[in-house]
Structures are given as C-alpha cells and as structure tokens.
MOPAC internal coordinates of N, CA, C and O (Angstrom, degrees):
PM7 1SCF
backbone

  N    0.0000 0     0.00 0     0.00 0    0    0    0
  C    1.4521 1     0.00 0     0.00 0    1    0    0
  C    1.5287 1   107.82 1     0.00 0    2    1    0
  O    1.2310 1   120.84 1   -59.18 1    3    2    1
  N    1.3043 1   116.00 1   120.82 1    3    2    1
  C    1.4719 1   119.48 1  -177.23 1    5    3    2
  C    1.5342 1   110.01 1   -89.00 1    6    5    3
  O    1.2310 1   122.92 1    -2.44 1    7    6    5
  N    1.3023 1   112.01 1   177.56 1    7    6    5
  C    1.5114 1   119.03 1  -174.80 1    9    7    6
  C    1.5063 1   111.21 1   -65.58 1   10    9    7
  O    1.2310 1   119.54 1   145.21 1   11   10    9
  N    1.3302 1   118.48 1   -34.79 1   11   10    9
  C    1.4512 1   122.16 1  -176.99 1   13   11   10
  C    1.5055 1   111.25 1   -65.26 1   14   13   11
  O    1.2310 1   119.69 1   137.20 1   15   14   13
  N    1.3421 1   118.20 1   -42.80 1   15   14   13
  C    1.4599 1   120.75 1   177.97 1   17   15   14
  C    1.4885 1   112.11 1   -67.53 1   18   17   15
  O    1.2310 1   119.73 1   147.07 1   19   18   17
  N    1.3590 1   118.12 1   -32.93 1   19   18   17
  C    1.4393 1   121.67 1   178.27 1   21   19   18
  C    1.5333 1   110.14 1   -68.84 1   22   21   19
  O    1.2310 1   119.94 1   142.36 1   23   22   21
  N    1.3104 1   117.71 1   -37.64 1   23   22   21
  C    1.4517 1   121.54 1   177.02 1   25   23   22
  C    1.5281 1   111.50 1   -64.03 1   26   25   23
  O    1.2310 1   120.21 1   138.56 1   27   26   25
  N    1.2733 1   117.21 1   -41.44 1   27   26   25
  C    1.4475 1   121.67 1   179.46 1   29   27   26
  C    1.5286 1   109.27 1   -66.13 1   30   29   27
  O    1.2310 1   119.71 1   138.17 1   31   30   29
  N    1.3032 1   118.16 1   -41.83 1   31   30   29
  C    1.4751 1   122.18 1   178.85 1   33   31   30
  C    1.5393 1   111.31 1   -62.03 1   34   33   31
  O    1.2310 1   120.92 1   136.72 1   35   34   33
  N    1.3466 1   115.85 1   -43.28 1   35   34   33
  C    1.4602 1   119.39 1   178.79 1   37   35   34
  C    1.5289 1   109.66 1   -66.01 1   38   37   35
  O    1.2310 1   119.58 1   139.09 1   39   38   37
  N    1.3254 1   118.41 1   -40.91 1   39   38   37
  C    1.4564 1   121.60 1   178.75 1   41   39   38
  C    1.5182 1   111.15 1   -61.26 1   42   41   39
  O    1.2310 1   120.52 1   137.84 1   43   42   41
  N    1.3147 1   116.62 1   -42.16 1   43   42   41
  C    1.4844 1   120.86 1   179.74 1   45   43   42
  C    1.5218 1   109.13 1   -63.27 1   46   45   43
  O    1.2310 1   120.59 1   135.73 1   47   46   45
  N    1.3418 1   116.48 1   -44.27 1   47   46   45
  C    1.4661 1   121.42 1   178.74 1   49   47   46
  C    1.5215 1   110.98 1   -60.19 1   50   49   47
  O    1.2310 1   119.89 1   135.26 1   51   50   49
  N    1.3232 1   117.82 1   -44.74 1   51   50   49
  C    1.4807 1   121.33 1   178.94 1   53   51   50
  C    1.4781 1   110.78 1   -61.92 1   54   53   51
  O    1.2310 1   119.39 1   134.66 1   55   54   53
  N    1.3222 1   118.78 1   -45.34 1   55   54   53
  C    1.4801 1   122.21 1   178.57 1   57   55   54
  C    1.5267 1   110.73 1   -60.91 1   58   57   55
  O    1.2310 1   120.56 1   138.33 1   59   58   57
  N    1.3167 1   116.53 1   -41.67 1   59   58   57
  C    1.4374 1   120.85 1   178.06 1   61   59   58
  C    1.5482 1   111.33 1   -63.25 1   62   61   59
  O    1.2310 1   121.08 1   136.27 1   63   62   61
  N    1.3327 1   115.54 1   -43.73 1   63   62   61
  C    1.4704 1   117.20 1   178.64 1   65   63   62
  C    1.5283 1   113.01 1   -66.23 1   66   65   63
  O    1.2310 1   120.03 1   145.51 1   67   66   65
  N    1.3585 1   117.56 1   -34.49 1   67   66   65
  C    1.4577 1   121.45 1   175.59 1   69   67   66
  C    1.5337 1   111.15 1   -57.46 1   70   69   67
  O    1.2310 1   121.27 1   133.45 1   71   70   69
  N    1.3079 1   115.17 1   -46.55 1   71   70   69
  C    1.4475 1   120.23 1  -177.66 1   73   71   70
  C    1.5236 1   111.76 1   -69.38 1   74   73   71
  O    1.2310 1   120.34 1   134.67 1   75   74   73
  N    1.3014 1   116.96 1   -45.33 1   75   74   73
  C    1.4637 1   122.80 1  -179.17 1   77   75   74
  C    1.5279 1   110.64 1   -61.32 1   78   77   75
  O    1.2310 1   120.89 1   130.94 1   79   78   77
  N    1.3433 1   115.90 1   -49.06 1   79   78   77
  C    1.4341 1   119.99 1  -176.58 1   81   79   78
  C    1.5445 1   110.14 1   -66.06 1   82   81   79
  O    1.2310 1   119.62 1   143.32 1   83   82   81
  N    1.3000 1   118.34 1   -36.68 1   83   82   81
  C    1.4348 1   120.29 1   179.43 1   85   83   82
  C    1.5548 1   110.84 1   -65.75 1   86   85   83
  O    1.2310 1   120.23 1   130.97 1   87   86   85
  N    1.2984 1   117.16 1   -49.03 1   87   86   85
  C    1.4261 1   121.61 1  -178.49 1   89   87   86
  C    1.5115 1   111.24 1   -65.55 1   90   89   87
  O    1.2310 1   119.43 1   135.35 1   91   90   89
  N    1.2959 1   118.69 1   -44.65 1   91   90   89
  C    1.4674 1   123.93 1  -179.87 1   93   91   90
  C    1.5317 1   110.86 1   -63.79 1   94   93   91
  O    1.2310 1   120.68 1   136.58 1   95   94   93
  N    1.3540 1   116.31 1   -43.42 1   95   94   93
  C    1.4690 1   119.32 1   177.35 1   97   95   94
  C    1.5056 1   112.68 1   -63.68 1   98   97   95
  O    1.2310 1   120.25 1   138.97 1   99   98   97
  N    1.3255 1   117.13 1   -41.03 1   99   98   97
  C    1.4693 1   119.98 1   178.43 1  101   99   98
  C    1.5303 1   111.27 1   -65.17 1  102  101   99
  O    1.2310 1   119.51 1   137.75 1  103  102  101
  N    1.2640 1   118.54 1   -42.25 1  103  102  101
  C    1.4756 1   120.25 1   178.35 1  105  103  102
  C    1.5316 1   111.85 1   -67.93 1  106  105  103
  O    1.2310 1   119.60 1   142.94 1  107  106  105
  N    1.3128 1   118.37 1   -37.06 1  107  106  105
  C    1.4509 1   118.91 1   176.13 1  109  107  106
  C    1.5197 1   113.34 1   -63.70 1  110  109  107
  O    1.2310 1   120.64 1   137.50 1  111  110  109
  N    1.3584 1   116.39 1   -42.50 1  111  110  109
  C    1.4472 1   117.82 1   178.24 1  113  111  110
  C    1.4944 1   111.64 1   -66.73 1  114  113  111
  O    1.2310 1   119.67 1   137.84 1  115  114  113
  N    1.2956 1   118.23 1   -42.16 1  115  114  113
  C    1.4777 1   120.14 1   179.07 1  117  115  114
  C    1.5579 1   111.56 1   -64.31 1  118  117  115
  O    1.2310 1   120.49 1   137.76 1  119  118  117
  N    1.2950 1   116.68 1   -42.24 1  119  118  117
  C    1.4272 1   122.00 1   179.46 1  121  119  118
  C    1.4945 1   111.45 1   -62.13 1  122  121  119
  O    1.2310 1   120.74 1   131.88 1  123  122  121
  N    1.3305 1   116.18 1   -48.12 1  123  122  121
  C    1.4766 1   119.23 1  -176.03 1  125  123  122
  C    1.5555 1   111.13 1   -69.43 1  126  125  123
  O    1.2310 1   120.05 1   147.22 1  127  126  125
  N    1.3267 1   117.52 1   -32.78 1  127  126  125
  C    1.4867 1   117.03 1   177.72 1  129  127  126
  C    1.4707 1   111.63 1   -71.09 1  130  129  127
  O    1.2310 1   119.42 1   144.28 1  131  130  129
  N    1.3241 1   118.70 1   -35.72 1  131  130  129
  C    1.4984 1   121.80 1  -179.70 1  133  131  130
  C    1.5161 1   111.28 1   -73.87 1  134  133  131
  O    1.2310 1   119.67 1   151.76 1  135  134  133
  N    1.2959 1   118.23 1   -28.24 1  135  134  133
  C    1.4821 1   120.03 1  -172.75 1  137  135  134
  C    1.5104 1   112.90 1   -97.72 1  138  137  135
  O    1.2310 1   119.34 1   179.30 1  139  138  137
  N    1.3426 1   118.87 1    -0.70 1  139  138  137
  C    1.4822 1   119.57 1   177.11 1  141  139  138
  C    1.5393 1   109.04 1   -66.59 1  142  141  139
  O    1.2310 1   121.31 1   -37.20 1  143  142  141
  N    1.2991 1   115.09 1   142.80 1  143  142  141
  C    1.4547 1   119.78 1   176.88 1  145  143  142
  C    1.5410 1   107.04 1   -92.32 1  146  145  143
  O    1.2310 1   121.89 1   -48.48 1  147  146  145
  N    1.3330 1   113.99 1   131.52 1  147  146  145
  C    1.4415 1   120.12 1   179.74 1  149  147  146
  C    1.5300 1   108.33 1   -74.30 1  150  149  147
  O    1.2310 1   121.36 1   -53.75 1  151  150  149
  N    1.2682 1   115.00 1   126.25 1  151  150  149
  C    1.4945 1   120.77 1  -178.11 1  153  151  150
  C    1.4978 1   108.44 1  -120.13 1  154  153  151
  O    1.2310 1   122.06 1   -13.29 1  155  154  153
  N    1.3051 1   113.65 1   166.71 1  155  154  153
  C    1.4664 1   121.65 1   176.63 1  157  155  154
  C    1.5130 1   110.27 1   -70.67 1  158  157  155
  O    1.2310 1   119.58 1   -57.72 1  159  158  157
  N    1.3486 1   118.41 1   122.28 1  159  158  157
  C    1.4694 1   119.22 1  -178.69 1  161  159  158
  C    1.5574 1   111.86 1   -69.75 1  162  161  159
  O    1.2310 1   119.97 1   165.17 1  163  162  161
  N    1.3160 1   117.67 1   -14.83 1  163  162  161
  C    1.4758 1   120.67 1  -178.68 1  165  163  162
  C    1.4786 1   113.69 1   -91.72 1  166  165  163
  O    1.2310 1   119.81 1  -168.30 1  167  166  165
  N    1.3050 1   117.97 1    11.70 1  167  166  165
  C    1.4852 1   122.83 1  -173.64 1  169  167  166
  C    1.5719 1   110.21 1   -62.56 1  170  169  167
  O    1.2310 1   120.52 1   145.22 1  171  170  169
  N    1.3318 1   116.61 1   -34.78 1  171  170  169
  C    1.4508 1   121.49 1   175.53 1  173  171  170
  C    1.5002 1   111.87 1   -61.53 1  174  173  171
  O    1.2310 1   120.47 1   138.79 1  175  174  173
  N    1.3463 1   116.71 1   -41.21 1  175  174  173
  C    1.4618 1   119.13 1   178.96 1  177  175  174
  C    1.4864 1   110.47 1   -68.39 1  178  177  175
  O    1.2310 1   120.19 1   139.53 1  179  178  177
  N    1.3331 1   117.24 1   -40.47 1  179  178  177
  C    1.4599 1   120.65 1   177.97 1  181  179  178
  C    1.5274 1   111.05 1   -60.09 1  182  181  179
  O    1.2310 1   121.31 1   140.54 1  183  182  181
  N    1.3730 1   115.10 1   -39.46 1  183  182  181
  C    1.4452 1   119.95 1  -178.37 1  185  183  182
  C    1.5452 1   109.59 1   -66.76 1  186  185  183
  O    1.2310 1   120.69 1   137.98 1  187  186  185
  N    1.3282 1   116.29 1   -42.02 1  187  186  185
  C    1.5208 1   118.95 1   178.38 1  189  187  186
  C    1.5028 1   108.99 1   -67.30 1  190  189  187
  O    1.2310 1   119.27 1   138.77 1  191  190  189
  N    1.3266 1   119.00 1   -41.23 1  191  190  189
  C    1.4679 1   122.15 1   179.87 1  193  191  190
  C    1.5481 1   111.97 1   -64.53 1  194  193  191
  O    1.2310 1   120.56 1   146.67 1  195  194  193
  N    1.3197 1   116.54 1   -33.33 1  195  194  193
  C    1.4509 1   118.77 1   179.92 1  197  195  194
  C    1.5527 1   111.97 1   -68.93 1  198  197  195
  O    1.2310 1   120.80 1   156.39 1  199  198  197
  N    1.3314 1   116.08 1   -23.61 1  199  198  197
  C    1.4369 1   119.01 1   175.99 1  201  199  198
  C    1.5384 1   110.91 1   -76.95 1  202  201  199
  O    1.2310 1   121.09 1   151.42 1  203  202  201
  N    1.3502 1   115.52 1   -28.58 1  203  202  201
  C    1.4654 1   118.55 1  -177.65 1  205  203  202
  C    1.5515 1   111.91 1   -87.29 1  206  205  203
  O    1.2310 1   121.64 1   142.40 1  207  206  205
  N    1.3007 1   114.47 1   -37.60 1  207  206  205
  C    1.4686 1   120.52 1  -178.47 1  209  207  206
  C    1.5119 1   111.03 1  -121.30 1  210  209  207
  O    1.2310 1   120.39 1   -31.39 1  211  210  209
  N    1.2683 1   116.87 1   148.61 1  211  210  209
  C    1.4762 1   119.93 1  -177.92 1  213  211  210
  C    1.4976 1   112.00 1   -98.18 1  214  213  211
  O    1.2310 1   117.87 1   174.11 1  215  214  213
  N    1.3404 1   121.67 1    -5.89 1  215  214  213
  C    1.4323 1   122.13 1  -178.38 1  217  215  214
  C    1.5396 1   113.36 1   -94.66 1  218  217  215
  O    1.2310 1   119.92 1  -171.28 1  219  218  217
  N    1.3251 1   117.76 1     8.72 1  219  218  217
  C    1.4807 1   121.72 1   176.20 1  221  219  218
  C    1.5237 1   108.11 1   -79.05 1  222  221  219
  O    1.2310 1   119.73 1   -47.37 1  223  222  221
  N    1.3585 1   118.13 1   132.63 1  223  222  221
  C    1.4878 1   117.81 1   177.40 1  225  223  222
  C    1.4900 1   112.08 1   -64.20 1  226  225  223
  O    1.2310 1   120.85 1   -52.85 1  227  226  225
  N    1.3042 1   115.98 1   127.15 1  227  226  225
  C    1.4327 1   122.37 1  -175.37 1  229  227  226
  C    1.5135 1   110.99 1   -91.92 1  230  229  227
  O    1.2310 1   118.11 1   167.08 1  231  230  229
  N    1.3155 1   121.21 1   -12.92 1  231  230  229
  C    1.4498 1   123.55 1  -175.28 1  233  231  230
  C    1.5060 1   111.11 1   -60.95 1  234  233  231
  O    1.2310 1   119.49 1   137.65 1  235  234  233
  N    1.3152 1   118.57 1   -42.35 1  235  234  233
  C    1.4284 1   123.23 1  -178.93 1  237  235  234
  C    1.5545 1   109.66 1   -65.39 1  238  237  235
  O    1.2310 1   119.95 1   139.99 1  239  238  237
  N    1.2822 1   117.70 1   -40.01 1  239  238  237
  C    1.4779 1   120.17 1   178.95 1  241  239  238
  C    1.5452 1   110.71 1   -67.93 1  242  241  239
  O    1.2310 1   120.52 1   137.05 1  243  242  241
  N    1.3248 1   116.61 1   -42.95 1  243  242  241
  C    1.4405 1   119.12 1   179.06 1  245  243  242
  C    1.5241 1   112.54 1   -66.31 1  246  245  243
  O    1.2310 1   120.17 1   141.84 1  247  246  245
  N    1.3379 1   117.28 1   -38.16 1  247  246  245
  C    1.4716 1   120.30 1   176.81 1  249  247  246
  C    1.4937 1   110.05 1   -62.58 1  250  249  247
  O    1.2310 1   120.08 1   139.26 1  251  250  249
  N    1.2996 1   117.44 1   -40.74 1  251  250  249
  C    1.4959 1   122.07 1  -177.91 1  253  251  250
  C    1.5045 1   108.53 1   -67.41 1  254  253  251
  O    1.2310 1   119.29 1   135.79 1  255  254  253
  N    1.3038 1   118.95 1   -44.21 1  255  254  253
  C    1.4881 1   121.25 1  -175.73 1  257  255  254
  C    1.5295 1   112.55 1   -72.27 1  258  257  255
  O    1.2310 1   120.17 1   147.39 1  259  258  257
  N    1.3001 1   117.27 1   -32.61 1  259  258  257
  C    1.4930 1   119.46 1  -175.72 1  261  259  258
  C    1.5151 1   113.96 1   -91.79 1  262  261  259
  O    1.2310 1   119.92 1   150.92 1  263  262  261
  N    1.3253 1   117.76 1   -29.08 1  263  262  261
  C    1.4229 1   119.76 1  -174.78 1  265  263  262
  C    1.5578 1   113.69 1  -111.44 1  266  265  263
  O    1.2310 1   121.30 1   126.90 1  267  266  265
  N    1.3372 1   115.12 1   -53.10 1  267  266  265
  C    1.4573 1   119.17 1  -172.93 1  269  267  266
  C    1.5010 1   114.41 1   -77.18 1  270  269  267
  O    1.2310 1   120.64 1   136.37 1  271  270  269
  N    1.3025 1   116.39 1   -43.63 1  271  270  269
  C    1.4603 1   120.32 1  -174.68 1  273  271  270
  C    1.5091 1   113.94 1   -61.13 1  274  273  271
  O    1.2310 1   118.23 1   131.83 1  275  274  273
  N    1.3525 1   120.98 1   -48.17 1  275  274  273
  C    1.4688 1   119.91 1   177.28 1  277  275  274
  C    1.5155 1   114.15 1   -62.11 1  278  277  275
  O    1.2310 1   121.28 1   141.07 1  279  278  277
  N    1.3417 1   115.16 1   -38.93 1  279  278  277
  C    1.4274 1   120.02 1  -176.94 1  281  279  278
  C    1.5471 1   109.44 1   -68.87 1  282  281  279
  O    1.2310 1   119.51 1   135.01 1  283  282  281
  N    1.3473 1   118.53 1   -44.99 1  283  282  281
  C    1.4381 1   121.29 1  -178.37 1  285  283  282
  C    1.5564 1   107.90 1   -69.47 1  286  285  283
  O    1.2310 1   119.94 1   149.46 1  287  286  285
  N    1.2655 1   117.72 1   -30.54 1  287  286  285
  C    1.4521 1   119.05 1   179.16 1  289  287  286
  C    1.5430 1   108.70 1   -67.06 1  290  289  287
  O    1.2310 1   119.85 1   140.43 1  291  290  289
  N    1.2969 1   117.90 1   -39.57 1  291  290  289
  C    1.5180 1   121.71 1   177.83 1  293  291  290
  C    1.5088 1   108.14 1   -65.47 1  294  293  291
  O    1.2310 1   118.21 1   139.86 1  295  294  293
  N    1.3507 1   121.02 1   -40.14 1  295  294  293
  C    1.4384 1   122.40 1   178.25 1  297  295  294
  C    1.5335 1   111.48 1   -67.15 1  298  297  295
  O    1.2310 1   120.62 1   146.33 1  299  298  297
  N    1.3315 1   116.41 1   -33.67 1  299  298  297
  C    1.4640 1   120.09 1   178.32 1  301  299  298
  C    1.5449 1   109.64 1   -67.15 1  302  301  299
  O    1.2310 1   120.82 1   143.15 1  303  302  301
  N    1.3416 1   116.05 1   -36.85 1  303  302  301
  C    1.4497 1   119.96 1   176.19 1  305  303  302
  C    1.5417 1   110.07 1   -63.64 1  306  305  303
  O    1.2310 1   119.70 1   137.33 1  307  306  305
  N    1.3295 1   118.17 1   -42.67 1  307  306  305
  C    1.4544 1   120.66 1   178.14 1  309  307  306
  C    1.5093 1   112.25 1   -61.96 1  310  309  307
  O    1.2310 1   121.27 1   141.64 1  311  310  309
  N    1.3549 1   115.18 1   -38.36 1  311  310  309
  C    1.4561 1   120.08 1  -179.13 1  313  311  310
  C    1.5442 1   109.36 1   -67.23 1  314  313  311
  O    1.2310 1   121.18 1   136.14 1  315  314  313
  N    1.3557 1   115.35 1   -43.86 1  315  314  313
  C    1.4406 1   116.56 1   177.31 1  317  315  314
  C    1.5056 1   114.93 1   -64.71 1  318  317  315
  O    1.2310 1   120.68 1   144.02 1  319  318  317
  N    1.3283 1   116.31 1   -35.98 1  319  318  317
  C    1.4526 1   121.13 1   177.36 1  321  319  318
  C    1.5415 1   109.31 1   -63.62 1  322  321  319
  O    1.2310 1   120.55 1   137.61 1  323  322  321
  N    1.3399 1   116.56 1   -42.39 1  323  322  321
  C    1.4642 1   119.74 1   176.58 1  325  323  322
  C    1.4872 1   113.74 1   -60.77 1  326  325  323
  O    1.2310 1   120.73 1   139.57 1  327  326  325
  N    1.3623 1   116.21 1   -40.43 1  327  326  325
  C    1.4950 1   118.89 1   176.81 1  329  327  326
  C    1.5179 1   110.97 1   -65.40 1  330  329  327
  O    1.2310 1   120.46 1   140.25 1  331  330  329
  N    1.3065 1   116.73 1   -39.75 1  331  330  329
  C    1.4791 1   119.48 1   178.19 1  333  331  330
  C    1.5264 1   110.26 1   -63.16 1  334  333  331
  O    1.2310 1   120.48 1   137.75 1  335  334  333
  N    1.3053 1   116.69 1   -42.25 1  335  334  333
  C    1.4787 1   119.53 1  -178.71 1  337  335  334
  C    1.5461 1   109.47 1   -65.73 1  338  337  335
  O    1.2310 1   119.32 1   139.87 1  339  338  337
  N    1.3209 1   118.91 1   -40.13 1  339  338  337
  C    1.4518 1   120.64 1   178.81 1  341  339  338
  C    1.5496 1   111.81 1   -67.27 1  342  341  339
  O    1.2310 1   120.89 1   142.10 1  343  342  341
  N    1.3069 1   115.90 1   -37.90 1  343  342  341
  C    1.4743 1   120.56 1   176.06 1  345  343  342
  C    1.5224 1   110.54 1   -66.47 1  346  345  343
  O    1.2310 1   120.30 1   142.02 1  347  346  345
  N    1.3352 1   117.03 1   -37.98 1  347  346  345
  C    1.4376 1   120.54 1   178.11 1  349  347  346
  C    1.5506 1   111.74 1   -65.33 1  350  349  347
  O    1.2310 1   121.57 1   137.89 1  351  350  349
  N    1.3470 1   114.60 1   -42.11 1  351  350  349
  C    1.4635 1   116.54 1   177.67 1  353  351  350
  C    1.5426 1   111.79 1   -68.07 1  354  353  351
  O    1.2310 1   120.48 1   146.96 1  355  354  353
  N    1.3489 1   116.69 1   -33.04 1  355  354  353
  C    1.4475 1   116.31 1   175.28 1  357  355  354
  C    1.4932 1   113.38 1   -69.21 1  358  357  355
  O    1.2310 1   120.40 1   146.10 1  359  358  357
  N    1.3367 1   116.84 1   -33.90 1  359  358  357
  C    1.4632 1   119.66 1   175.08 1  361  359  358
  C    1.4934 1   111.48 1   -67.31 1  362  361  359
  O    1.2310 1   119.05 1   140.40 1  363  362  361
  N    1.3122 1   119.41 1   -39.60 1  363  362  361
  C    1.4496 1   123.03 1   175.09 1  365  363  362
  C    1.5282 1   112.19 1   -61.93 1  366  365  363
  O    1.2310 1   121.26 1   139.83 1  367  366  365
  N    1.3537 1   115.20 1   -40.17 1  367  366  365
  C    1.4488 1   120.43 1   178.99 1  369  367  366
  C    1.4958 1   111.29 1   -63.75 1  370  369  367
  O    1.2310 1   121.09 1   135.44 1  371  370  369
  N    1.3517 1   115.52 1   -44.56 1  371  370  369
  C    1.4811 1   120.25 1   179.07 1  373  371  370
  C    1.5524 1   108.87 1   -63.48 1  374  373  371
  O    1.2310 1   120.86 1   140.29 1  375  374  373
  N    1.2971 1   115.96 1   -39.71 1  375  374  373
  C    1.4740 1   118.82 1   177.84 1  377  375  374
  C    1.5178 1   110.98 1   -60.07 1  378  377  375
  O    1.2310 1   121.05 1   133.90 1  379  378  377
  N    1.3300 1   115.60 1   -46.10 1  379  378  377
  C    1.4631 1   118.00 1  -177.41 1  381  379  378
  C    1.5329 1   111.72 1   -69.94 1  382  381  379
  O    1.2310 1   119.68 1   152.42 1  383  382  381
  N    1.3193 1   118.22 1   -27.58 1  383  382  381
  C    1.4573 1   119.20 1   179.85 1  385  383  382
  C    1.5313 1   110.73 1   -70.50 1  386  385  383
  O    1.2310 1   120.32 1   135.33 1  387  386  385
  N    1.3279 1   116.99 1   -44.67 1  387  386  385
  C    1.4488 1   120.96 1  -172.03 1  389  387  386
  C    1.5137 1   113.89 1   -91.72 1  390  389  387
  O    1.2310 1   118.67 1   160.79 1  391  390  389
  N    1.3450 1   120.14 1   -19.21 1  391  390  389
  C    1.4571 1   120.74 1   178.48 1  393  391  390
  C    1.4424 1   111.37 1  -122.10 1  394  393  391
  O    1.2310 1   120.10 1   180.00 1  395  394  393

C-alpha cells in the first residue's frame, strides 16, 4: 500500500466522521431540547424563601430536586455533547478545506 492510497483512505475516514458527527450532534441537540421537563423558573426563589420562612410549601421544591433536576441535568449533558460533536465536525471540515 503506497502513500497515495493511504492518503485517500484517511480522507474518506475524515469525510465519514464529519458527516456522522454532524448528524449525531444535531439529533442529540434536538432530542435533549424536546425531552426537557418544563420547570418553574422561580424555584430558586422558593428554595431561598423556604430557608427564611417555614410556611412555604416544600413539596414543590422536593419534587424539583428529586425528579426534575437530575433529568434536566442529563438532558443538558446531551445538549452539550451535541454541540461538541458539531464543533468537532466543523473543525474537521475546516481542516479538510485548508489542508
């Protein structure tokens, strides 16, 4: 196997990874955005108020911390992974354009 065939093989692999990373990153971002649970944006204020006063209902805060927060954190991880994959494919594309 000479150097020319090896260069073509590496080019084909890079093109393949560009396509796969782009598609996978796009699907991860779309999936994580659609699967996020909508939560109350004032939950932080409720949490701070519950420390100051004892008559604030704690059920909403406990539900948020035990159910919504870990799930949304996992979805945020998927979203960040999708962005990293898209940036990686963009970097590979720029590499292939200029070199």
